[in-house]
FIMI-469476 format. One record per residue (C-alpha): residue number from 0; x, y, z. Coordinates in nm, 3 decimals, decimal comma, padded with zeros to 5 digits. Last residue first. Example, Ala and Ser with C-alpha at 12.3 -4.5 7.8 and 13.67 -1.06 7.14 Angstrom:
<nodes>
<node><nr>1</nr><X>01,367</X><Y>-00,106</Y><Z>00,714</Z></node>
<node><nr>0</nr><X>01,230</X><Y>-00,450</Y><Z>00,780</Z></node>
</nodes>
This chain:
<nodes>
<node><nr>270</nr><X>01,436</X><Y>01,184</Y><Z>-01,666</Z></node>
<node><nr>269</nr><X>01,799</X><Y>01,162</Y><Z>-01,607</Z></node>
<node><nr>268</nr><X>01,944</X><Y>01,238</Y><Z>-01,278</Z></node>
<node><nr>267</nr><X>02,187</X><Y>01,579</Y><Z>-01,136</Z></node>
<node><nr>266</nr><X>02,479</X><Y>01,412</Y><Z>-01,127</Z></node>
<node><nr>265</nr><X>02,701</X><Y>01,551</Y><Z>-01,422</Z></node>
<node><nr>264</nr><X>02,892</X><Y>01,766</Y><Z>-01,154</Z></node>
<node><nr>263</nr><X>02,806</X><Y>02,038</Y><Z>-01,337</Z></node>
<node><nr>262</nr><X>02,474</X><Y>01,954</Y><Z>-01,368</Z></node>
<node><nr>261</nr><X>02,488</X><Y>01,857</Y><Z>-00,995</Z></node>
<node><nr>260</nr><X>02,598</X><Y>02,203</Y><Z>-00,926</Z></node>
<node><nr>259</nr><X>02,351</X><Y>02,407</Y><Z>-01,112</Z></node>
<node><nr>258</nr><X>02,036</X><Y>02,176</Y><Z>-00,898</Z></node>
<node><nr>257</nr><X>02,264</X><Y>02,247</Y><Z>-00,537</Z></node>
<node><nr>256</nr><X>02,275</X><Y>02,643</Y><Z>-00,732</Z></node>
<node><nr>255</nr><X>01,867</X><Y>02,670</Y><Z>-00,797</Z></node>
<node><nr>254</nr><X>01,736</X><Y>02,538</Y><Z>-00,523</Z></node>
<node><nr>253</nr><X>01,846</X><Y>02,740</Y><Z>-00,352</Z></node>
<node><nr>252</nr><X>01,729</X><Y>02,687</Y><Z>00,016</Z></node>
<node><nr>251</nr><X>01,904</X><Y>02,330</Y><Z>00,084</Z></node>
<node><nr>250</nr><X>01,916</X><Y>01,966</Y><Z>00,153</Z></node>
<node><nr>249</nr><X>02,171</X><Y>01,779</Y><Z>00,041</Z></node>
<node><nr>248</nr><X>02,182</X><Y>01,353</Y><Z>-00,065</Z></node>
<node><nr>247</nr><X>02,431</X><Y>01,106</Y><Z>-00,121</Z></node>
<node><nr>246</nr><X>02,696</X><Y>01,257</Y><Z>00,051</Z></node>
<node><nr>245</nr><X>03,019</X><Y>01,089</Y><Z>-00,093</Z></node>
<node><nr>244</nr><X>03,292</X><Y>01,278</Y><Z>00,022</Z></node>
<node><nr>243</nr><X>03,310</X><Y>01,501</Y><Z>-00,289</Z></node>
<node><nr>242</nr><X>02,967</X><Y>01,546</Y><Z>-00,228</Z></node>
<node><nr>241</nr><X>02,953</X><Y>01,685</Y><Z>00,046</Z></node>
<node><nr>240</nr><X>03,231</X><Y>01,911</Y><Z>-00,113</Z></node>
<node><nr>239</nr><X>03,101</X><Y>02,004</Y><Z>-00,422</Z></node>
<node><nr>238</nr><X>02,752</X><Y>02,085</Y><Z>-00,174</Z></node>
<node><nr>237</nr><X>03,037</X><Y>02,338</Y><Z>00,001</Z></node>
<node><nr>236</nr><X>03,118</X><Y>02,527</Y><Z>-00,291</Z></node>
<node><nr>235</nr><X>02,807</X><Y>02,596</Y><Z>-00,395</Z></node>
<node><nr>234</nr><X>02,670</X><Y>02,723</Y><Z>-00,036</Z></node>
<node><nr>233</nr><X>02,260</X><Y>02,679</Y><Z>00,046</Z></node>
<node><nr>232</nr><X>02,318</X><Y>02,393</Y><Z>00,308</Z></node>
<node><nr>231</nr><X>02,032</X><Y>02,272</Y><Z>00,496</Z></node>
<node><nr>230</nr><X>02,134</X><Y>02,036</Y><Z>00,580</Z></node>
<node><nr>229</nr><X>02,348</X><Y>01,743</Y><Z>00,448</Z></node>
<node><nr>228</nr><X>02,187</X><Y>01,386</Y><Z>00,399</Z></node>
<node><nr>227</nr><X>02,372</X><Y>01,022</Y><Z>00,451</Z></node>
<node><nr>226</nr><X>02,200</X><Y>00,685</Y><Z>00,337</Z></node>
<node><nr>225</nr><X>02,253</X><Y>00,414</Y><Z>00,601</Z></node>
<node><nr>224</nr><X>02,328</X><Y>00,018</Y><Z>00,550</Z></node>
<node><nr>223</nr><X>02,582</X><Y>00,062</Y><Z>00,854</Z></node>
<node><nr>222</nr><X>02,820</X><Y>00,058</Y><Z>00,584</Z></node>
<node><nr>221</nr><X>02,726</X><Y>00,345</Y><Z>00,453</Z></node>
<node><nr>220</nr><X>02,711</X><Y>00,533</Y><Z>00,735</Z></node>
<node><nr>219</nr><X>03,075</X><Y>00,438</Y><Z>00,829</Z></node>
<node><nr>218</nr><X>03,184</X><Y>00,537</Y><Z>00,533</Z></node>
<node><nr>217</nr><X>03,010</X><Y>00,871</Y><Z>00,550</Z></node>
<node><nr>216</nr><X>03,091</X><Y>00,930</Y><Z>00,924</Z></node>
<node><nr>215</nr><X>03,468</X><Y>00,911</Y><Z>00,844</Z></node>
<node><nr>214</nr><X>03,424</X><Y>01,128</Y><Z>00,510</Z></node>
<node><nr>213</nr><X>03,312</X><Y>01,391</Y><Z>00,746</Z></node>
<node><nr>212</nr><X>02,958</X><Y>01,525</Y><Z>00,793</Z></node>
<node><nr>211</nr><X>03,001</X><Y>01,636</Y><Z>01,148</Z></node>
<node><nr>210</nr><X>03,225</X><Y>01,956</Y><Z>01,142</Z></node>
<node><nr>209</nr><X>03,304</X><Y>02,133</Y><Z>01,456</Z></node>
<node><nr>208</nr><X>03,307</X><Y>02,536</Y><Z>01,410</Z></node>
<node><nr>207</nr><X>02,947</X><Y>02,537</Y><Z>01,478</Z></node>
<node><nr>206</nr><X>02,715</X><Y>02,238</Y><Z>01,474</Z></node>
<node><nr>205</nr><X>02,904</X><Y>02,178</Y><Z>01,030</Z></node>
<node><nr>204</nr><X>02,748</X><Y>01,967</Y><Z>00,757</Z></node>
<node><nr>203</nr><X>02,413</X><Y>01,994</Y><Z>00,929</Z></node>
<node><nr>202</nr><X>02,304</X><Y>01,601</Y><Z>00,941</Z></node>
<node><nr>201</nr><X>02,011</X><Y>01,382</Y><Z>00,806</Z></node>
<node><nr>200</nr><X>02,126</X><Y>01,060</Y><Z>00,828</Z></node>
<node><nr>199</nr><X>01,973</X><Y>00,713</Y><Z>00,649</Z></node>
<node><nr>198</nr><X>01,750</X><Y>00,455</Y><Z>00,657</Z></node>
<node><nr>197</nr><X>01,656</X><Y>00,488</Y><Z>01,024</Z></node>
<node><nr>196</nr><X>01,563</X><Y>00,129</Y><Z>01,216</Z></node>
<node><nr>195</nr><X>01,930</X><Y>00,063</Y><Z>01,282</Z></node>
<node><nr>194</nr><X>01,964</X><Y>00,458</Y><Z>01,435</Z></node>
<node><nr>193</nr><X>01,983</X><Y>00,418</Y><Z>01,829</Z></node>
<node><nr>192</nr><X>02,182</X><Y>00,068</Y><Z>01,733</Z></node>
<node><nr>191</nr><X>02,470</X><Y>00,303</Y><Z>01,619</Z></node>
<node><nr>190</nr><X>02,439</X><Y>00,514</Y><Z>01,876</Z></node>
<node><nr>189</nr><X>02,531</X><Y>00,210</Y><Z>02,113</Z></node>
<node><nr>188</nr><X>02,801</X><Y>00,082</Y><Z>01,906</Z></node>
<node><nr>187</nr><X>02,997</X><Y>00,407</Y><Z>01,839</Z></node>
<node><nr>186</nr><X>02,923</X><Y>00,385</Y><Z>02,272</Z></node>
<node><nr>185</nr><X>03,079</X><Y>00,127</Y><Z>02,388</Z></node>
<node><nr>184</nr><X>03,351</X><Y>00,151</Y><Z>02,094</Z></node>
<node><nr>183</nr><X>03,405</X><Y>00,493</Y><Z>02,217</Z></node>
<node><nr>182</nr><X>03,366</X><Y>00,881</Y><Z>02,134</Z></node>
<node><nr>181</nr><X>03,032</X><Y>00,878</Y><Z>02,005</Z></node>
<node><nr>180</nr><X>02,840</X><Y>01,238</Y><Z>02,117</Z></node>
<node><nr>179</nr><X>02,772</X><Y>01,318</Y><Z>01,775</Z></node>
<node><nr>178</nr><X>02,626</X><Y>00,965</Y><Z>01,672</Z></node>
<node><nr>177</nr><X>02,438</X><Y>00,979</Y><Z>02,023</Z></node>
<node><nr>176</nr><X>02,320</X><Y>01,338</Y><Z>01,900</Z></node>
<node><nr>175</nr><X>02,211</X><Y>01,224</Y><Z>01,558</Z></node>
<node><nr>174</nr><X>01,966</X><Y>00,992</Y><Z>01,758</Z></node>
<node><nr>173</nr><X>01,818</X><Y>01,226</Y><Z>02,010</Z></node>
<node><nr>172</nr><X>01,756</X><Y>01,438</Y><Z>01,711</Z></node>
<node><nr>171</nr><X>01,579</X><Y>01,162</Y><Z>01,504</Z></node>
<node><nr>170</nr><X>01,676</X><Y>00,898</Y><Z>01,246</Z></node>
<node><nr>169</nr><X>01,554</X><Y>00,919</Y><Z>00,866</Z></node>
<node><nr>168</nr><X>01,318</X><Y>00,675</Y><Z>00,787</Z></node>
<node><nr>167</nr><X>01,161</X><Y>00,601</Y><Z>00,446</Z></node>
<node><nr>166</nr><X>00,797</X><Y>00,465</Y><Z>00,400</Z></node>
<node><nr>165</nr><X>00,680</X><Y>00,103</Y><Z>00,483</Z></node>
<node><nr>164</nr><X>00,320</X><Y>00,008</Y><Z>00,490</Z></node>
<node><nr>163</nr><X>00,057</X><Y>00,008</Y><Z>00,764</Z></node>
<node><nr>162</nr><X>00,196</X><Y>00,324</Y><Z>00,907</Z></node>
<node><nr>161</nr><X>00,135</X><Y>00,385</Y><Z>01,305</Z></node>
<node><nr>160</nr><X>00,436</X><Y>00,198</Y><Z>01,362</Z></node>
<node><nr>159</nr><X>00,576</X><Y>00,416</Y><Z>01,208</Z></node>
<node><nr>158</nr><X>00,409</X><Y>00,730</Y><Z>01,306</Z></node>
<node><nr>157</nr><X>00,515</X><Y>00,654</Y><Z>01,662</Z></node>
<node><nr>156</nr><X>00,901</X><Y>00,573</Y><Z>01,614</Z></node>
<node><nr>155</nr><X>00,905</X><Y>00,957</Y><Z>01,468</Z></node>
<node><nr>154</nr><X>00,748</X><Y>01,124</Y><Z>01,771</Z></node>
<node><nr>153</nr><X>00,888</X><Y>00,954</Y><Z>02,015</Z></node>
<node><nr>152</nr><X>01,232</X><Y>01,006</Y><Z>01,868</Z></node>
<node><nr>151</nr><X>01,125</X><Y>01,411</Y><Z>01,805</Z></node>
<node><nr>150</nr><X>01,342</X><Y>01,623</Y><Z>01,577</Z></node>
<node><nr>149</nr><X>01,112</X><Y>01,399</Y><Z>01,354</Z></node>
<node><nr>148</nr><X>01,171</X><Y>01,243</Y><Z>01,035</Z></node>
<node><nr>147</nr><X>00,893</X><Y>01,030</Y><Z>00,748</Z></node>
<node><nr>146</nr><X>01,011</X><Y>00,982</Y><Z>00,421</Z></node>
<node><nr>145</nr><X>00,704</X><Y>00,940</Y><Z>00,187</Z></node>
<node><nr>144</nr><X>00,696</X><Y>00,842</Y><Z>-00,241</Z></node>
<node><nr>143</nr><X>00,660</X><Y>00,481</Y><Z>-00,126</Z></node>
<node><nr>142</nr><X>00,391</X><Y>00,481</Y><Z>00,105</Z></node>
<node><nr>141</nr><X>00,171</X><Y>00,762</Y><Z>-00,062</Z></node>
<node><nr>140</nr><X>-00,144</X><Y>00,497</Y><Z>-00,015</Z></node>
<node><nr>139</nr><X>-00,300</X><Y>00,835</Y><Z>-00,081</Z></node>
<node><nr>138</nr><X>-00,552</X><Y>00,766</Y><Z>00,210</Z></node>
<node><nr>137</nr><X>-00,278</X><Y>00,610</Y><Z>00,457</Z></node>
<node><nr>136</nr><X>-00,018</X><Y>00,903</Y><Z>00,383</Z></node>
<node><nr>135</nr><X>-00,376</X><Y>01,096</Y><Z>00,469</Z></node>
<node><nr>134</nr><X>-00,418</X><Y>00,957</Y><Z>00,787</Z></node>
<node><nr>133</nr><X>-00,052</X><Y>00,889</Y><Z>00,942</Z></node>
<node><nr>132</nr><X>-00,026</X><Y>01,286</Y><Z>00,864</Z></node>
<node><nr>131</nr><X>-00,324</X><Y>01,350</Y><Z>01,081</Z></node>
<node><nr>130</nr><X>-00,206</X><Y>01,098</Y><Z>01,318</Z></node>
<node><nr>129</nr><X>00,158</X><Y>01,175</Y><Z>01,363</Z></node>
<node><nr>128</nr><X>00,061</X><Y>01,609</Y><Z>01,367</Z></node>
<node><nr>127</nr><X>-00,068</X><Y>01,594</Y><Z>01,747</Z></node>
<node><nr>126</nr><X>00,311</X><Y>01,475</Y><Z>01,879</Z></node>
<node><nr>125</nr><X>00,453</X><Y>01,810</Y><Z>01,695</Z></node>
<node><nr>124</nr><X>00,630</X><Y>01,890</Y><Z>01,371</Z></node>
<node><nr>123</nr><X>00,595</X><Y>01,570</Y><Z>01,248</Z></node>
<node><nr>122</nr><X>00,934</X><Y>01,632</Y><Z>00,926</Z></node>
<node><nr>121</nr><X>00,805</X><Y>01,473</Y><Z>00,578</Z></node>
<node><nr>120</nr><X>00,995</X><Y>01,458</Y><Z>00,296</Z></node>
<node><nr>119</nr><X>00,847</X><Y>01,443</Y><Z>-00,032</Z></node>
<node><nr>118</nr><X>00,872</X><Y>01,257</Y><Z>-00,320</Z></node>
<node><nr>117</nr><X>00,696</X><Y>01,368</Y><Z>-00,596</Z></node>
<node><nr>116</nr><X>00,522</X><Y>01,167</Y><Z>-00,857</Z></node>
<node><nr>115</nr><X>00,244</X><Y>01,262</Y><Z>-00,790</Z></node>
<node><nr>114</nr><X>00,212</X><Y>01,599</Y><Z>-00,717</Z></node>
<node><nr>113</nr><X>-00,089</X><Y>01,797</Y><Z>-00,632</Z></node>
<node><nr>112</nr><X>-00,215</X><Y>01,548</Y><Z>-00,409</Z></node>
<node><nr>111</nr><X>00,102</X><Y>01,503</Y><Z>-00,233</Z></node>
<node><nr>110</nr><X>00,045</X><Y>01,939</Y><Z>-00,104</Z></node>
<node><nr>109</nr><X>-00,398</X><Y>01,902</Y><Z>-00,073</Z></node>
<node><nr>108</nr><X>-00,339</X><Y>01,638</Y><Z>00,073</Z></node>
<node><nr>107</nr><X>-00,057</X><Y>01,752</Y><Z>00,345</Z></node>
<node><nr>106</nr><X>-00,267</X><Y>02,032</Y><Z>00,407</Z></node>
<node><nr>105</nr><X>-00,143</X><Y>02,404</Y><Z>00,227</Z></node>
<node><nr>104</nr><X>-00,139</X><Y>02,755</Y><Z>00,404</Z></node>
<node><nr>103</nr><X>-00,257</X><Y>03,018</Y><Z>00,177</Z></node>
<node><nr>102</nr><X>-00,028</X><Y>03,208</Y><Z>-00,062</Z></node>
<node><nr>101</nr><X>-00,116</X><Y>03,512</Y><Z>-00,269</Z></node>
<node><nr>100</nr><X>00,209</X><Y>03,578</Y><Z>-00,213</Z></node>
<node><nr>99</nr><X>00,200</X><Y>03,648</Y><Z>00,115</Z></node>
<node><nr>98</nr><X>00,126</X><Y>03,443</Y><Z>00,432</Z></node>
<node><nr>97</nr><X>-00,266</X><Y>03,491</Y><Z>00,412</Z></node>
<node><nr>96</nr><X>-00,431</X><Y>03,273</Y><Z>00,720</Z></node>
<node><nr>95</nr><X>-00,800</X><Y>03,199</Y><Z>00,610</Z></node>
<node><nr>94</nr><X>-00,758</X><Y>02,827</Y><Z>00,583</Z></node>
<node><nr>93</nr><X>-00,660</X><Y>02,807</Y><Z>00,986</Z></node>
<node><nr>92</nr><X>-00,982</X><Y>02,960</Y><Z>01,022</Z></node>
<node><nr>91</nr><X>-01,185</X><Y>02,660</Y><Z>00,865</Z></node>
<node><nr>90</nr><X>-00,874</X><Y>02,434</Y><Z>01,020</Z></node>
<node><nr>89</nr><X>-01,005</X><Y>02,500</Y><Z>01,328</Z></node>
<node><nr>88</nr><X>-00,700</X><Y>02,670</Y><Z>01,588</Z></node>
<node><nr>87</nr><X>-00,524</X><Y>02,535</Y><Z>01,909</Z></node>
<node><nr>86</nr><X>-00,328</X><Y>02,304</Y><Z>01,714</Z></node>
<node><nr>85</nr><X>-00,211</X><Y>02,651</Y><Z>01,514</Z></node>
<node><nr>84</nr><X>-00,101</X><Y>02,791</Y><Z>01,790</Z></node>
<node><nr>83</nr><X>-00,275</X><Y>03,172</Y><Z>01,788</Z></node>
<node><nr>82</nr><X>-00,350</X><Y>03,457</Y><Z>01,608</Z></node>
<node><nr>81</nr><X>-00,442</X><Y>03,475</Y><Z>01,240</Z></node>
<node><nr>80</nr><X>-00,365</X><Y>03,784</Y><Z>00,997</Z></node>
<node><nr>79</nr><X>-00,091</X><Y>03,616</Y><Z>00,828</Z></node>
<node><nr>78</nr><X>00,120</X><Y>03,998</Y><Z>00,924</Z></node>
<node><nr>77</nr><X>00,140</X><Y>03,891</Y><Z>01,279</Z></node>
<node><nr>76</nr><X>00,314</X><Y>03,534</Y><Z>01,172</Z></node>
<node><nr>75</nr><X>00,189</X><Y>03,252</Y><Z>01,223</Z></node>
<node><nr>74</nr><X>00,224</X><Y>03,025</Y><Z>01,508</Z></node>
<node><nr>73</nr><X>00,403</X><Y>02,683</Y><Z>01,627</Z></node>
<node><nr>72</nr><X>00,637</X><Y>02,716</Y><Z>01,229</Z></node>
<node><nr>71</nr><X>00,707</X><Y>02,517</Y><Z>01,000</Z></node>
<node><nr>70</nr><X>00,356</X><Y>02,473</Y><Z>00,834</Z></node>
<node><nr>69</nr><X>00,199</X><Y>02,221</Y><Z>00,617</Z></node>
<node><nr>68</nr><X>-00,084</X><Y>02,128</Y><Z>00,790</Z></node>
<node><nr>67</nr><X>-00,255</X><Y>01,709</Y><Z>00,848</Z></node>
<node><nr>66</nr><X>-00,601</X><Y>01,872</Y><Z>00,985</Z></node>
<node><nr>65</nr><X>-00,690</X><Y>01,690</Y><Z>01,290</Z></node>
<node><nr>64</nr><X>-00,963</X><Y>01,950</Y><Z>01,430</Z></node>
<node><nr>63</nr><X>-00,741</X><Y>02,125</Y><Z>01,669</Z></node>
<node><nr>62</nr><X>-00,511</X><Y>02,209</Y><Z>01,309</Z></node>
<node><nr>61</nr><X>-00,193</X><Y>02,004</Y><Z>01,314</Z></node>
<node><nr>60</nr><X>00,146</X><Y>02,049</Y><Z>01,205</Z></node>
<node><nr>59</nr><X>00,353</X><Y>01,906</Y><Z>00,942</Z></node>
<node><nr>58</nr><X>00,731</X><Y>02,063</Y><Z>00,735</Z></node>
<node><nr>57</nr><X>00,754</X><Y>02,016</Y><Z>00,429</Z></node>
<node><nr>56</nr><X>01,139</X><Y>01,851</Y><Z>00,238</Z></node>
<node><nr>55</nr><X>01,126</X><Y>01,817</Y><Z>-00,143</Z></node>
<node><nr>54</nr><X>01,272</X><Y>01,579</Y><Z>-00,405</Z></node>
<node><nr>53</nr><X>01,190</X><Y>01,553</Y><Z>-00,762</Z></node>
<node><nr>52</nr><X>01,310</X><Y>01,858</Y><Z>-00,871</Z></node>
<node><nr>51</nr><X>01,319</X><Y>01,939</Y><Z>-01,196</Z></node>
<node><nr>50</nr><X>01,323</X><Y>02,329</Y><Z>-01,186</Z></node>
<node><nr>49</nr><X>00,974</X><Y>02,399</Y><Z>-01,244</Z></node>
<node><nr>48</nr><X>00,869</X><Y>02,118</Y><Z>-00,927</Z></node>
<node><nr>47</nr><X>01,073</X><Y>02,352</Y><Z>-00,712</Z></node>
<node><nr>46</nr><X>00,905</X><Y>02,591</Y><Z>-00,852</Z></node>
<node><nr>45</nr><X>00,532</X><Y>02,508</Y><Z>-00,826</Z></node>
<node><nr>44</nr><X>00,682</X><Y>02,358</Y><Z>-00,409</Z></node>
<node><nr>43</nr><X>00,776</X><Y>02,781</Y><Z>-00,342</Z></node>
<node><nr>42</nr><X>00,414</X><Y>02,873</Y><Z>-00,501</Z></node>
<node><nr>41</nr><X>00,188</X><Y>02,556</Y><Z>-00,291</Z></node>
<node><nr>40</nr><X>00,343</X><Y>02,732</Y><Z>00,009</Z></node>
<node><nr>39</nr><X>00,592</X><Y>02,604</Y><Z>00,216</Z></node>
<node><nr>38</nr><X>00,833</X><Y>02,844</Y><Z>00,219</Z></node>
<node><nr>37</nr><X>00,687</X><Y>03,178</Y><Z>00,105</Z></node>
<node><nr>36</nr><X>00,675</X><Y>03,255</Y><Z>-00,293</Z></node>
<node><nr>35</nr><X>00,942</X><Y>03,584</Y><Z>-00,408</Z></node>
<node><nr>34</nr><X>01,248</X><Y>03,523</Y><Z>-00,370</Z></node>
<node><nr>33</nr><X>01,254</X><Y>03,195</Y><Z>-00,572</Z></node>
<node><nr>32</nr><X>01,068</X><Y>03,083</Y><Z>-00,289</Z></node>
<node><nr>31</nr><X>01,216</X><Y>02,686</Y><Z>-00,369</Z></node>
<node><nr>30</nr><X>01,000</X><Y>02,432</Y><Z>-00,168</Z></node>
<node><nr>29</nr><X>01,020</X><Y>02,382</Y><Z>00,178</Z></node>
<node><nr>28</nr><X>01,351</X><Y>02,312</Y><Z>00,130</Z></node>
<node><nr>27</nr><X>01,447</X><Y>02,139</Y><Z>-00,196</Z></node>
<node><nr>26</nr><X>01,621</X><Y>01,827</Y><Z>-00,194</Z></node>
<node><nr>25</nr><X>01,836</X><Y>01,672</Y><Z>-00,451</Z></node>
<node><nr>24</nr><X>01,962</X><Y>01,289</Y><Z>-00,402</Z></node>
<node><nr>23</nr><X>02,299</X><Y>01,222</Y><Z>-00,635</Z></node>
<node><nr>22</nr><X>02,196</X><Y>01,073</Y><Z>-00,992</Z></node>
<node><nr>21</nr><X>02,045</X><Y>00,721</Y><Z>-01,032</Z></node>
<node><nr>20</nr><X>01,787</X><Y>00,770</Y><Z>-00,720</Z></node>
<node><nr>19</nr><X>01,604</X><Y>00,539</Y><Z>-00,519</Z></node>
<node><nr>18</nr><X>01,646</X><Y>00,705</Y><Z>-00,186</Z></node>
<node><nr>17</nr><X>01,198</X><Y>00,717</Y><Z>-00,169</Z></node>
<node><nr>16</nr><X>01,152</X><Y>00,345</Y><Z>-00,317</Z></node>
<node><nr>15</nr><X>01,343</X><Y>00,134</Y><Z>00,048</Z></node>
<node><nr>14</nr><X>01,691</X><Y>00,010</Y><Z>-00,034</Z></node>
<node><nr>13</nr><X>01,747</X><Y>-00,287</Y><Z>00,056</Z></node>
<node><nr>12</nr><X>02,006</X><Y>-00,433</Y><Z>00,248</Z></node>
<node><nr>11</nr><X>02,294</X><Y>-00,743</Y><Z>00,156</Z></node>
<node><nr>10</nr><X>02,500</X><Y>-00,505</Y><Z>-00,134</Z></node>
<node><nr>9</nr><X>02,438</X><Y>-00,398</Y><Z>-00,433</Z></node>
<node><nr>8</nr><X>02,125</X><Y>-00,135</Y><Z>-00,352</Z></node>
<node><nr>7</nr><X>02,280</X><Y>00,065</Y><Z>-00,590</Z></node>
<node><nr>6</nr><X>02,288</X><Y>00,343</Y><Z>-00,344</Z></node>
<node><nr>5</nr><X>02,605</X><Y>00,035</Y><Z>-00,199</Z></node>
<node><nr>4</nr><X>02,782</X><Y>00,029</Y><Z>-00,468</Z></node>
<node><nr>3</nr><X>02,781</X><Y>00,420</Y><Z>-00,525</Z></node>
<node><nr>2</nr><X>02,842</X><Y>00,516</Y><Z>-00,223</Z></node>
<node><nr>1</nr><X>03,144</X><Y>00,224</Y><Z>-00,299</Z></node>
<node><nr>0</nr><X>03,241</X><Y>-00,045</Y><Z>-00,013</Z></node>
</nodes>
């Protein structure tokens, strides 16, 4: 079965709305800074949308009073003017953080409401962010345009249980490590069972000198009904090589370069 046939949903596995695309999936990692905006800021997301991106990736944490905010790190950089872990701070204080370039920290609800046609890959960064994230998705009825993932399988699966409707999801780190470590038929079978509730694998191309995403892995994932997304890829040559072996999507900090690669290959999505 070819990646294109699988992507079109022509096999027995229905593909979730989030992953349906008439081209390869290009995902802007925390937006696109355009060398002037901080990552995970509304300015960075606006730049990605301006380039024509339909997919953005972001991270979510929660304030002490349960507001889901778009932020990767547990603490702000010193120049932000706010001290302490975000989950110990109230939203009224977090909103005052200076991210630079005139940007402040957005809430998840603000991001989703601002771009209702954009698909958002959400990495839940901590346990306290699970329920606030779910609450925003439910409130905006945004299920069809959300992918939920986390480095913690416990967080990811808890979010899926709490959601009232199906969302796309990518396996967490423990499942990923099991897939990478599998060397026998028995361990491979166990690893693929771990990802059986997922819609895609989101993996780095390499871990140190060891290749992670190979043609064999992509073929096995497609046979199991899973897409393969590579993160975080900023080199155009690596982007092209990954697409050549059938990778379905790439997450990048260089949204400008990924767009150029896909346009040159005739694989940029058509409106």
